[in-house]
N, C-alpha and C positions, 0 to 999 in steps of 0.2 A: 504494500500500500504506500501511496505517496502522502506523507504527513509533514505539515509545517508546524513547528513549535515556536511560539513567540514568547520570549523571556527565558533566560537561562540562570535563574536563581536556584534555590535548593530543589524546588519541585521540578522546574524545567530540566535541570541536570539529571535528576533521578529518572525522569521520563525518557530522556535521551539515552541513558544507560540501558534501561529496560527495552525500549523499542528498537534500538540499534542491534542489540543481541538477538532480537526476534526477526531480523532481516528486512525491516521496513526501510524504504527510501526516505531519508529525513533531510529537512532543511530547517536550520535554526535561525531566527531573526533576533538580534539584540543590538542595543545602541552602543555597547562596549566592544570595540574592535579587538582588544586583547583577549577578552573572554571568548569571542567568536574564534579567534585564531587557535586558542588552547583546545577548544572543543573539536574543531576541524582536524587538528593534529592527533587528537586522542581517538576519535571515532571516524568511521568512514561515512561522513556526512558533508553536506554543503552548508556554508554559512553566508548570511547576508547581514551587513551592518546597517542599522537604521531603525526608524520608528515603525512599529508594526501596524499603526493606523494609516500609514502612507500607502496610497494606491500604487505608486511607482515601486515602492519597496516590496509590496505584496506581489506585484506583477513580476518583478525580478526573481522572487522566490518560487514562481510558478503556481500562484494561487488558483488560476483558472483550471488547472488540471489536478488540483489537490483532492484527495479523498477525505482528508480531515485537517482542520486547522485548530490547534490548541493554544489558547492565549492564557499564559500564567505569569504575567508581569506582576510587579508589586502594586499596580494601580487597577482597581476594579473598573474605573471608567475606560481606561485604555483597553482592557480585556474585552469589555462589552462592545466598544466601537470596532475593535479589530475583528471580532466575529461578525458583526453586522456588515462591515465592508467586505470581508472575505466571502460571506454568503452571496452578496450582491455580485461579486466578481466571479463566481462560479464554483466555489468550494462546495463539496457535497455535504459535509458535516462540519459542525463547529462546537467546540467546548470552551467555556470561559470559567476561569477561577474568579469567584466573587466572594469576598471575605467579610465585608461590612454588614452587620446584622440587618440594617434597614434595606440595603440593596438586595441582600440575599433573599429576604422574604418577598420582596417585590418581583425579583427575577424569576423565582419559582412559579409565581402566578402568571408571569408574562413570557415564559420561556418559548412557547409555541409562536406567539405573536412576533417575537424577535428573531425567530428562525434558529434558535439555539438548540443543539441536539442534547446538550448536557450542561449542567452547572455544578461546579465542585467548590466546596468550602472546606479547606483543610482543618481550620480551627473547629468548625462544627463537627466534622468527622471525629476529631480527637476527643472532643467533649462527649460525644455519644459513646465512644469506646471506653472512656473513663467511667461514665455512668453505668454502663453494663457491668464493668468489673466491680464497682462499688456495691452493686445489687447482688453480686454473686462472688463474695470475697475469697472463696476457696480457689477460684480460678486465677491463673496468671494472665490469661487472655481468653476472650470469647469471640467466636465468629458464628454468623448465622447463615443458614441455607434455606432454600424453599420458602422464602418469605416468613422466616421465623419458626418453621415447623421443626427444623433440625438444628441442634447446637454442635459446635466443635469447640471444646474447651481444652486449654493447656494447663497442666498441673505438674507439680514436682512430687514424685512418690515419697511420702513421708516415712519417718521411722515407725517401726512396729506395724507396718501396713501389711495386710494379708496378701497383697500382690507380690511381695518380695520373695524371690527364689522360686516362683511358680511360672510355668510356661503359659502362654496366652490361651492355648487350648484347654489346659487344666483349669485355669481360672474360670473360663466360660462354663465348663461342666460343673465345677464345685459351687460357684456362686450364682450361676444362672443369670449373668449380666445380659441385658438387652442393649448393650452398647458395644462399640468396637474401638479398640486401641489401634490407631492407624499410622502413627509416626512416633518414633522415640529418638530423643537426643541424649547422647551419653559421651562425656569426655571429648566434646568437639565433633563427634561423628554422628551421622544421621542414619536411622534405619527405618525402612518400611517393613514392619515385622511380619513374620509368618507365625503359624500356630506353635512352633517349637521355640520361639523367642522367649527368654527368661528375663524378667524385670529385676532391677536392682534398686536399692535405696538411692535417692538423688536423681534418678532418671527424670527427664522432662518428657512427658507424654501428651499426645493429642488424642482426645477421645470424642467420638461422634455418637449421637443418639438423640432421641426426643428430649426436651427439657425435663420432663417428668422422670424419664429413665436415668438421665444424668444425675439428678438429685438423689435418686435411690442408690445409684452407684457410689456417689460421694459418701452417703451414710454408711454403706457397707464397708468402705475402706477407711472409715473414721476420719473423714475430711469434710466436715460440715461447714457451710458458710455462716458467718457471724453477722448479725444485724448491725447496720451502720446507722447511727443517729446524729453524729457530729462529724463534720469534715472541715479540716483546715487546709487552705490553699495558699501556697507561696507564689506570688505573681498575679497581677490583676489584668492581664491581657484579654484578648478575645476568647481564648479557650476557657479561661476562668469565668468569663461572663456567661458563655453558653452552658458550661457545666453547672455553675451556681444556679442558673435559672431552672435547669432540669431537676436539680437536687431539691430546691425550695418547693417546686411543684409536688415532689414526693414527700414533703413534710420533714426533710432533713435539715438540721441546723448547719449553717455555712458561715465560716469566718475566712475572709480574704486579707492577706497582708501584702500591701503594695507600697513601693517606695517613691511613687510619683504623686504629689499632692493633688494635682489637677485630675489625674485619673481616679484618685480616691473619691473626689467630689462627684465625678461622672458616675462611678459605680454606686455611690450612695443613692443617687436618683434612680438609676436603672434597676437596682436590686434592693428595694426598700426592706426586704425581709432578711437580708444578710448583714453580718457585722463586717464593716470595712475598717481595717486598721492601717494607719499610716506608719510604715516602718520597713525595715529590711528583712525580708523573709528568709534570707540566708544567714542572718545573725543569730547565733545560738541563744544569746540572752533575750532577744526579742521573742523567739519561739517559746522559751521557757516562761517568760512573763505572760504570754498569751495562752499558756496552758496546753502546749503540745503533748505533754505526758498524759493528759486526761481526755484527749480527743480520740475518736475511734479510727479515723483515717486521715492520712496526710497526702496531699497531691502537690508535687513540685512542678510549677509551670512557668518559671522565669524564661527569659529569652536566651539564656546561656546554659548549654549542656552541662558544663563542669559544675556550675552552681547547683543545678538540679540534682546531679549525682551526689555531691557532698552532703546536701541537706537530706536527701533520701537515705544515705548511709547512716546519718545521725538518727533520723526518725526510725529506721529499722531496728536500731539498738533498743528502742523503747518498747518493743513488743506491741505495737499498735495492731489493730485488726487488719489494716491494709495500708500499704505505701505504694504510690504510683509515681513514676518518674517520666517526664517528657525528655526524650533524647532523639535528635535527628541523625547523628553520626552512627550509622549502622556498624562501622568497624569497631565501635566500643562495646557492642552487645555481648560478645563472648566473655570479655573481661568483666563486665558488670555482673553477668550471671555467676561468675566464679566467686565474686565477693558478696553475693547475697542481694544485689539489686535485681529483683526478679521480674517485676511487673513494669514494663516499659511501653510507652506510647510514642509513636513517631508520626506527626501530621504529614510529613513529606511522603512517607511510605504508604500511609493510608490513601492519600490522594493518587499516588502512582498506581496503586492496586486498582482503584476504581477506573482510572482511565485505560489501563492495560486491559482490564476486563471488557470495557466498551470496544476497544480496538479488536480484541479477539472475537467478540460477538459480531462485529461488522464483517470480519473475514471468514467466519465459520461457514462450513459447507451446508447444503440444504437438509441433510439427514438429521442434524442436531445443531444446537445453539448453546453457546456459553452464556449461562445466566448469572453465575457468581464465580469470582476468582479471588483466592487469598494466597499470598506468598508467605510461607512460614519458615521458621528457623533460619533467619538471615538470608532469605531468598533461596535456600537450598531445597525447599519442598513447595509444591503447589497443591492446593486443594481446589478442584474445579467442579462446578455443578453444571451438567449438561441437561438440556431438555431434549428428549428424543422425539423428533418431528415425524419420522417415517421409518419404515423397515430398513435396516442396514446390516453391516457385517456382524454386529454383536447381539442383535435382537433374537429372542426365541431360543437361544442356546444356553444350557446350564453353565454357570460361571466356571465350574470345574473343567469344562471342555473347551473353554476359550484359551487360545494360546496368547496369553498376555505378555507384553514386553516386561523386561526385568524392572523391579522396583515400582510396581503399580499395584494399588489396592483399590478394589471397589468397596468403598466405605459405607455407602447407604443407597437404598433405592426408595424413592418417594412415589407412591402410586395412589393418587387421589389423597384421601385422608390417612392411608396406611403408610407407616414408616417401617421399612424392612431393613434390619441389620442382616446382610446377606450371608448365606452359606453357599457351599458349592452347588447345591441343587437349585438355587434361585436363578431366574432368568430376567433379562432386561426386556421390557415391552415398549411398544410405541405408546407415547403419552406419559411415560415415566420421566421423572427427574432423577439423575444419577450423579452421585458424588464420587469423584476419583481423587485419590491422594497418591502423589508420585514425586520422585526426585527428578524425573524427566521434566523438561519445560517446553513451552511453546505449543502445547496441544490446543487446537481450536476446533477439533472434530472428534467425536467419540470413537470413530473407526480407527483413530491413530493409536489406541491403546493396545491393539493386537499386532502381532508380528506380520 
């Protein structure tokens, strides 16, 4: 596909990295010539230096033959105008990043009238992610499939857990779990486990199943979620606003510590039910004075990864029910896991996942369509939900008879209201939604899972 990306900040660079690896023909537009030169040298892409709202610049980038234009500059207005002009100039699809709360709400209502294919809001996506985790504290990460019918949760196998030392097939027989352990991370390695795989203490595992069955599973392994009533947030940016708004609606007490006085005044008006504290959320004495030891959960959302990491390390020592850390540099994730910073949210990666999923669904074959896509374990694993549109190479055949490629697991089959944790006797049918977990990447059609 021919894709033009306007803006090469954190999100733009992440998109270039993902989409270049998937073999798309990319053109990046940015006003910084040094950034353009660096990206062109690193990736096999074309660069155009200039303003993405300029018709001449868009024409130089080949907008009239573009399948997709993605505008992710730091300005909402520039992104909206870029997409409007690109659509008029002949681009087939357009995606705009819109971050300001007022704009975001208006754009969702006006998306079709403006000709936008998709609107993405990294801060809102991060807030939703944090909210999910705070509602289900036993999980390190939660992803949803089939419009919320199926959960995929990431957990760390705790001490004295009945899973330790048992093979997955034995676990299923003994405890009768209606869930599936579909990926395991251990000592930096990633496994798509078979029935003979034996779990160990400290393994990070991804489990799929209905929400109800996931809760039953957690109880059986003695890992129950704890109710959150009070949340302290360090940093009062957009993510904090979106998150606090959701938490207040759920009846949770919220305290935000922000070091910008003007922003404190804004938040006091926008979030009348929250406590807004003017102070440095990375200062230990401020955190103690504001009662961090007595709060249920701490969320570090400042604009600096290192500050978020340090404050989260301190909060983790206090044995709070949940600590969440915003980090955009994925290269830090393995090191953070090793020191106990377990629950990490990355707005950049959440947005990249959404857009890559959209691109995959555009390029999908007619027999199936990509509905949901999550990149897991530092992009080493993909969980993909396909909707089966017509008979293909995998339909009607028992799973045990399919010659699957290596490191592929059929994690779940959704058939109407029925959620099937599949065995070898189950089959995929037309109309099903199917969740595949794999270390292979770039699948955009269900047929690709077989040799």
